[in-house]
C-alpha positions as CSV (number, residue, x, y, z in Angstrom):
1,M,169.9,259.7,48.7
2,R,172.5,258.1,46.5
3,V,173.0,255.2,48.9
4,F,169.2,254.7,49.1
5,G,168.9,254.8,45.3
6,R,171.7,252.2,44.9
7,W,170.2,249.8,47.4
8,S,166.7,250.2,46.0
9,S,168.0,249.3,42.6
10,V,169.7,246.2,44.0
11,A,166.5,245.2,45.7
12,L,164.4,245.6,42.6
13,L,166.9,243.5,40.6
14,A,166.9,240.8,43.3
15,V,163.1,240.6,43.4
16,T,162.9,240.4,39.6
17,A,165.4,237.6,39.6
18,V,163.3,235.7,42.1
19,F,160.2,236.0,39.9
20,F,162.2,234.6,37.0
21,I,163.6,231.7,39.0
22,L,160.2,230.9,40.5
23,P,157.8,231.6,37.7
24,T,154.1,231.4,38.0
25,P,152.8,228.1,36.5
26,C,150.4,228.4,33.6
27,H,148.3,225.3,33.0
28,A,147.1,224.2,29.6
29,D,145.1,221.0,29.3
30,S,146.2,218.8,26.4
31,Y,146.1,215.1,25.8
32,Q,147.3,212.5,23.3
33,V,144.6,209.9,22.6
34,I,145.6,206.4,21.8
35,P,143.3,203.6,20.7
36,L,143.6,200.5,22.9
37,I,141.2,197.6,22.4
38,S,137.7,197.1,20.9
39,G,135.2,194.3,20.7
40,S,131.7,193.3,21.7
41,V,130.2,194.8,24.8
42,F,128.9,191.5,26.3
43,F,131.2,188.9,24.7
44,S,134.7,190.3,25.0
45,P,137.3,187.9,26.4
46,Y,139.4,190.8,27.7
47,R,138.8,194.0,29.6
48,I,140.9,196.9,31.0
49,T,141.4,196.5,34.8
50,G,143.6,199.5,35.6
51,M,146.7,201.6,34.9
52,T,150.2,201.9,36.3
53,A,151.7,205.1,37.6
54,S,153.9,205.3,34.5
55,G,150.8,205.2,32.2
56,A,150.8,201.5,31.1
57,V,147.3,200.1,30.7
58,I,146.6,196.7,32.3
59,V,144.4,194.3,30.3
60,S,142.9,191.1,31.8
61,F,142.2,188.1,29.7
62,N,139.5,185.5,30.7
63,P,140.7,182.0,31.4
64,G,141.6,180.1,28.3
65,A,141.6,183.3,26.1
66,G,144.5,184.9,24.5
67,G,147.0,182.2,25.5
68,C,145.9,182.1,29.1
69,P,145.7,178.8,31.0
70,P,142.1,177.4,31.3
71,Q,142.1,177.7,35.1
72,S,143.2,181.4,35.6
73,S,143.0,184.8,34.2
74,C,146.2,186.5,33.0
75,F,147.4,190.1,32.2
76,I,149.3,192.1,29.7
77,T,150.3,195.7,29.7
78,L,149.9,198.2,26.9
79,V,152.2,201.2,26.3
80,D,151.1,203.6,23.6
81,G,148.6,200.9,22.6
82,Q,151.2,198.2,22.1
83,Q,151.8,195.1,24.2
84,V,155.0,195.3,26.3
85,G,156.4,192.2,27.9
86,P,155.0,188.7,28.1
87,I,151.6,187.5,29.4
88,S,151.6,187.3,33.2
89,L,149.5,185.5,35.7
90,T,150.0,188.4,38.2
91,A,148.5,191.8,37.7
92,P,150.9,194.8,37.8
93,T,150.5,197.3,40.6
94,E,147.5,199.5,39.8
95,D,147.3,203.2,40.1
96,N,143.6,203.8,39.4
97,G,142.7,206.9,41.5
98,T,139.9,207.1,44.0
99,P,136.3,208.2,43.8
100,C,135.7,211.9,44.7
101,A,133.2,214.7,44.5
102,P,133.3,216.4,41.2
103,N,134.1,220.1,40.6
104,L,131.4,220.7,38.1
105,S,129.7,224.0,37.1
106,N,128.1,223.1,33.8
107,G,124.8,221.8,35.3
108,A,125.3,218.2,34.0
109,A,124.0,215.3,36.0
110,F,126.8,213.8,38.0
111,I,127.6,210.1,37.7
112,S,131.1,209.6,39.1
113,A,134.5,211.2,39.4
114,L,138.0,210.0,40.0
115,C,140.8,212.0,41.7
116,N,144.5,211.2,41.8
117,N,147.5,213.3,42.8
118,G,145.7,216.6,42.1
119,H,144.1,215.4,38.9
120,E,140.3,215.0,38.4
121,V,138.2,213.4,35.7
122,D,134.4,213.5,35.9
123,Q,131.7,211.5,34.3
124,T,128.3,213.1,33.7
125,G,125.1,212.4,31.8
126,I,122.5,209.6,31.9
127,D,124.0,206.2,31.3
128,E,121.0,204.5,29.7
129,P,119.6,203.8,26.2
130,G,117.9,206.8,24.7
131,G,119.2,209.1,27.3
132,L,121.8,211.8,27.3
133,P,125.3,210.6,26.2
134,V,127.8,209.9,29.0
135,Q,130.3,212.6,28.9
136,I,133.8,213.0,30.4
137,F,135.1,216.3,31.8
138,T,138.7,217.0,33.0
139,G,139.6,219.3,35.9
140,P,139.9,220.5,38.5
141,D,139.9,223.9,36.7
142,P,137.5,226.5,37.9
143,I,135.3,225.3,35.0
144,A,135.6,221.6,34.1
145,D,136.6,221.0,30.5
146,F,134.6,218.8,28.2
147,F,136.8,216.0,26.8
148,A,134.6,213.4,25.0
149,D,131.5,211.2,25.1
150,G,132.4,208.1,26.9
151,T,132.6,206.1,30.2
152,L,135.5,206.8,32.5
153,L,137.5,203.8,33.6
154,D,140.7,204.7,35.4
155,L,142.9,207.7,36.3
156,N,146.5,207.5,37.3
157,S,148.7,209.9,39.4
158,S,150.3,211.4,36.2
159,G,146.9,212.6,34.9
160,D,146.5,209.9,32.3
161,F,143.1,208.2,32.1
162,V,141.3,205.4,30.2
163,Y,137.8,205.7,28.9
164,E,135.4,203.6,26.9
165,V,133.0,204.5,24.1
166,A,130.4,201.7,24.0
167,G,127.1,200.9,22.4
168,F,124.1,200.0,24.5
169,K,122.8,197.1,22.5
170,V,123.9,193.4,22.5
171,G,126.7,192.9,20.0
172,Q,127.3,196.6,19.5
173,P,131.1,197.2,19.6
174,F,133.0,199.1,22.3
175,E,136.3,201.0,21.9
176,D,138.7,201.8,24.7
177,Y,141.1,204.7,24.6
178,E,143.9,206.1,26.7
179,A,144.3,209.8,27.1
180,I,147.9,210.7,28.0
181,D,148.2,214.0,29.8
182,L,150.6,216.3,28.1
183,T,149.9,219.2,30.3
184,S,153.0,220.8,31.8
185,D,153.7,223.8,33.9
186,V,154.8,226.5,31.5
187,P,156.8,229.3,33.0
188,E,154.9,232.6,32.7
189,P,156.8,235.8,33.7
190,A,154.9,238.0,36.1
191,S,154.0,240.5,33.4
192,L,152.4,243.1,35.8
193,F,155.4,242.9,38.1
194,L,157.8,243.5,35.2
195,L,155.7,246.4,34.0
196,G,155.8,247.9,37.5
197,T,159.6,247.6,37.8
198,G,160.0,249.2,34.3
199,L,157.8,252.1,35.4
200,L,159.8,252.5,38.6
201,G,163.1,252.4,36.6
202,G,161.8,255.0,34.2
203,F,160.7,257.2,37.1
204,G,164.1,256.9,38.7
205,A,165.8,257.9,35.5
206,M,163.6,260.9,35.1
207,R,164.1,261.8,38.8
208,R,167.9,261.8,38.4
209,R,167.7,263.8,35.2
210,F,165.6,266.6,36.6
211,F,166.8,266.7,40.2
């Protein structure tokens, strides 16, 4: 019985160590929102064309605008809303996600969704004057989380995405934003398992005391 008790204690300690080394991930959706560009919906000389895997936002300028040659478009990249590097005639490699079926359970009318590397952002509502506002939901949690009113543009493999809040009338301004995904896997000890091992340890101590 002593040998069995010693080996059972060793086994319990080993399993407990495994649970600490390989903790269960706990997800918490959080984002940092950074203003990017704004202007007139129909007359802007620039537009966001995509994102990179590192989170840089790619902005395209019309020919002749923003220092571009008259014959071709050019590109800049924004990091934390600020231009990084010179104007380029070649667009950086884009990481914009792919269309997918949304994981919605809120009853909203589906417009579109983007998925990328396990991340999902959905766009719902009615995109027309006088209709419901276009809304953005993040997922793919069991229940999609409402993020903001706006139009989804791009989603990269890190979970960062770009969206636009725009008016519907000619001359009404638009504002583009980047939402940087700050979500990380937070180690969460297996509380029930630890409670169970504590009860087993207490039972073992009582057993040795009385028997």
